[in-house]
C-alpha angles and dihedrals in degrees: 000000000000121000114207120200131176132174091261095049093046092046088059101037096038129217093285095057090047093054090047093058115110118258115212135165112286133204096241112147117209107214117239087240117055131171095232134028114184131189116263118240096024100115104126107216122137091253089063129214100295126159111252144068116004116276141164092279102056096035084060098040105118118216106167142359126196141155135230129186145174132189093291110020143044127204130201113205126195126187115207130184095252127025114247144270087041093119135059092242126082114239132202116215110198136179118195120199145164106039121215139174091272095044110024122192129323092024101047135160100286119060118186110195138180121176114189121190118238128254092255118103108282094017099294114256093348101077096185141075126284108282123209111175145150119200126189096208092186096053106023120076111259131008104249120110088205100056098028140041133047130295120238144181123269137196134190118206127187114213130208094265093053096255120127136228119210111197125185120190124199136173113264090216089073095075135032086217089072096054122127113277091030131104138223098237134211099344121200127186132216140172128200135185100240134211129179146109143238102226121163133270090021115083121252110291098010089134096038123137137163147174124230122258103174142351137180140220119260111283137203127295125259122219120222123216135165092251125080114274095182109135114246119256090226132032114264120241116257116276115246110219115221119223111253116240119219111258114253117248116271107270120237115262114283108275096003130092115235112277113257108205127199126251091289095061100029095109096034127098121250123235114203114212120204134181087269090073108088135168088261093044108030128166108254126206128186113220126181117226122190126225111281149161132198143094097296093228094145129248091274090069108017125116123232095259094054093041086061095053103037123077123231137195129177138203125176120222130194128190117224104179137158086229123080087232135008142167116271118208121199121181129184117199123193140147117305092240094065133082108211129164132213123213126182112209132195122230090261090058098254120127120257098180143335145194107206112151131141101279095190090062110007094164094059124118119257111286123213135276089028095054090194136106116276094216092081098240123141103063105062102291148049138231130234134176103282096003146071122195138190106213117220101311110198104254128180119227110277093014119137143196143187113243108213123198118198123196098218093167108349138144089216127241139126121330121203111218116195128193133190143146129244145129118335111260102162130037113192093198089059096046119111118258088234096059115155116267122231123254 
């Protein structure tokens, strides 16, 4: 049976009626993982930890401390050797957490407190009502758990072995230290035999005092989430793991047959570019490019010697647009000390466009024997320091290419390829037959 007490209930019933309530075995389940485990029979009162009738020592003998929580509340739980109030004395059950510069461990910012009157008439040495409080001493004004903090609801459960569990539940909204994503840090438990009185006009506990019965070492942290973390009352059945089916192959773009690249792109992956890809929100692909040196003329024109010294990387790209034709933009970004070239190949291996200027100095004048601009313009793109870009090549819906990166003079590394759709800026079919060749 579970006995629930709150500040309001106890104020009405009084300490004598609380002590008279029947105590029976309850269904509390202690989780396998707790934050604190403390040795039995180590409460340090003068009466010692002897086996026999309940006394201040074993009622205050801490065994375990743990926390539970849900989306709106947090509960501190303390198991003691004997369930209160089986002693004439009032006892305070306290859990300290979240150390700070002002309140280092084991005091801490958060203090969970329950004081239960003893079984003697009037509550024994504690001449006041039952107190269930949480105080955030780092964010609430003042440091007294009598005058500050938030009141909570408490329960006392008696387990089959005669031990007791004192639980105190509070709203998480009271303290920013109990917000989602945080943790209850470095908890430590303590029990005290308590004396005090509730005499007007002084506040409750203004004359309170006590002496320590038991305390614990600092325990492990407890993570807070928005979901319930209350341990189940019964073990869950074993989980049957389903066999994972192999993922089906990625389907072709809607309305488009899968792009069939030529030899250059046969082993490369394909990126599908839709109207959702824009200059401000492009599709990005990371592509490794090995160290290389050469003229950067592209595999469709390169000689065998240059092919052996240059480095090459390939990525297929296919347009899936709501328009019958659209401008495809392809941008390669790399370090500013490299001279890399970008070619866009048709599926038959011919070149559709390229950007292949001198990236180290793209603003330079033409240099003999090339006699062409070094900014890469003239064949569908332009060059920048650390980038080559194909500018809006006219592309039919479902049309594809193989993007070829050439390491003309590069130390190697990861190249970022970006794809997006926009206005048509270059039409290969309208380009002159004498277009400048790359360097």
